[in-house]
N, C-alpha and C positions, 0 to 999 in steps of 0.2 A: 504493500500500500504506500502511495506517495506521501511525502511529508510536506514538500513545497509544491503548490499548484499554481501555475500561471495560465490564465484563460483569456484568450482573445485580447491581449494587451496591446494598446497603441499609445504612443507618446509623441507629442508635437511641441516644438519650440517656436517662439517668434523672435527673430534676430533682425535688427535694423529694419523693422516693419515687414519682413518677409517670413512666411510660414515654412518651417522645416519639419518634415515628418521623419522622426528619428527611429521609431519602431512601429511596426504594423502587424497586427493580428498574430502576436507571439503566443504560442501555446507550449507549455513545458511542464514536465513532472520530474521531481527530484526526490530520491529515496533518502530516508533518514540515515545518517552515518556514511553517506557516499561522498566521493570526491568527483566533482563535475567541473569540467573546463569549458569556457566559452572561447571560441576562436573564430576569426574572420577578419576581413580587411579593415584598415583604419577608418574610423568614422561610421562603423556599421551599427553602433549602439550597444556594444558589449558592456561598457562601463555604465551607461545609462540604465540598462536592464539590471545590472548589479545593484545600483543605487535604489532603484524602485523596489526590488526585492527586499533591500535593507531598510525600507521605510524612510529614506532620506529625500525622496521626491515622489510626487504622485503621477498618475497617468490619466489621460483623457477618457480612455475606454478600457473595458475589461477589468479584471481583478486578480488579486493574489491572496492566497491563504497559506499560512504556515501552521500545520496542524489544523486547528479550528480557529486560529486567530489571524488578525490582520498584521501586515508588516509594521504599521505604526504602533500597534500594541506591543509587538515583540521588541521593537526598537526602544520604546519607552521603558520596558522592563530590562533593558540591556542584555537582550538575548542574541545580539549580533556582535561579533568581533570584527574589526576592520584592519586590514593590512594594506596601506596605500603604496604607491610607487616609491615614495620617500618616507622613511619612518619619522614620526613626530616625536622627537626626543627633546626634553628640556635640557639645554646646555649646562645649566647650573646644578643639575642633579646627576648623581652617579648612575651607572647602568642598573644596579640593584634598586635604587630609588625610582628610576624610570619604570622598572618592572612592577613596582608596587602601586603605581598610579591607579590601575583599575580598582584595587581594593580600597583606596582612599576616596575615590569619587563615586563608587558604586557599592556602598555598604549594604544596600538593600538585597542584592543578589549574590554577593561574593563574600559574605561574612565568614563562611566556612570553607577553608582551603581544601578540605577533604572532598567536599562536593565539587569544587572547581577542578579537582584532579590535576592541578597544575602548580606545584610548589615552585616559586620563582627561582630559587637557587638550583633546584634539580634541573629545571628547564634550561637555565643558563649553561649548566654543565653539558646538557644534551646537545647544545648547539656549539660547543667548543669555546664558551666564554667564561668558564669557571674562574679563570685567572684574571678576568677583566671586570668582575662585578663591582669593584670599587673605582673603576676608571670613569672618566667623564667622556661625553660624546666626541669632543675635539681630539681625543686620544685614540679614536677608533677609525678604521677604514670604512668605506661605504658598505662593503659586504658585512662587516661586523655590526654596523648600525642596523642593517636590515635584519640580521639575525636576532637582535634585541627586539625589534618590532614583531617578528614572527613568534618568538618565545613569549612575549607579553600577551599576544592575542590568545595563545593556548592557555596561559595562566589565568586569563580573565574569568574563566568559567562559562563563557558564552557557548551555547551548543552549536551555533552556526558561525562559521568564519567566512568573510567575504574578502577575497584577495585580488586587488586590482593591479595586475602586472607588477608584482613585487620584485621581480628580478630584472626588469627591463633595462635598468641603468647600470647593470653589472657586467664585468667582462665574462667571457665564456667559461673560464676555469672556476671563477667564484660562483657563477650561476649554477654550474653543475654540482659544485659542492653543496650549495644551499638547497638545491633540488633534492639531493639525497638526504640531507638532514631533515628537511620538511617531511619527506616520506616516512622517515623513521619515527618522528614525533607523531604524525598522523596515525600510523599503524598502532601506536600505543594508546592514543586518546580517542580515535574514531569519531571526531566531530564531523558534522556536515560541512563540507567546504565547497564554495563556488569560487572558481579561479579563472581570472581573465588573463589571456596570454596571446602573443603572436607567434610563439615558438611551438612548432608541431611536435618535435621530439619531447619537449617538456610536457606537453599535453598528454601524449601517449604514456609516458613513464608514470605520471602522477595519477592519472584519472581512472575511474570506473566507467565514465561516459564522457565523450567529447561532443559538445554541441556546436554545430557549424552554422554561422550566420552569414547572410548575404550582405552586399553593399546596401547603403541607405536607399529606402527605409529598411531598417534591419528586420529580417525575418529569419526564423529557424528553418533551414533548408534540409538539414540532415542531423541525425544523432548516431554516433558510432560507439557501441559498447566495447570496451577494451577487456578482452578476456585473456589477460596475462596473470600468472599466479601471484598470489599474495601470501606472506609478505613479499613485497617486490624488491628484489635485491639488485644491486648495481649491474651485475652481469647480464641482466635481461636486455640491456641496451644493445648487446652484441648479438642477440638472437634473431633468426630469420623472421619469427613471428612479429617482433618489434618493428622491423623494417617494413614488413607487409602493412602494418597499421599506418606507419609514417607515409608510405606510398599511397595508401587509400585516402588518407586525409588530404594529402597534397593534391590529388586528382580532384577530389570533391571541392576543394577551395578554388582550383582553377576554373571549374565549371561555373562557380557562383560569383566569381570576382567581377 
């Protein structure tokens, strides 16, 4: 049974007096505890759809339910964790102090760390930052800062994580390292993750399902279920099955570009 349901969703913007149709008749079902990636050309509405699901903006037509609740209700109760392209770290706070922000601002839903299943110190160790928990953001590389953002999202206790191209600004080696670390954390916590990316291999490696979107107005043109074994180890990237999925997605994207 699906957990997140998107039905006949359409979104329009008015820019400089002109109407822009960002999304049109989007229908989607996402299972609880699954990892789903959105992929498509730039400007197709991937991030817009992510924000609407997260209750950060509304839509002109259609609707979304998360369980039996609306996105705005879930957002109000801090049931979404966000990981943007650039991590929002306070420069005057250490890594560990930045990790604790969700517990300070969201006492209502994260008063019990055992419920959150995300001890901040343990999560910092899991992303290789155990030795940097008392460092300040200015002392970290871009990849290290993004690791803090990812670990903090898992520590927040939110059951749904919305990740908007979190690796897009990183070099290839750092991106691959973080991709593997994210997969290890997710395998342990099994939160529902919606992940926006332009990287086909990233989408295949991480996902249970890849959702392909067309150019504007954004529509869902295909859904590809990734039937690769879990826990998903790094060596799967070298398998013929992995490259078959990469080729399939690349072809579908070419058709809809």
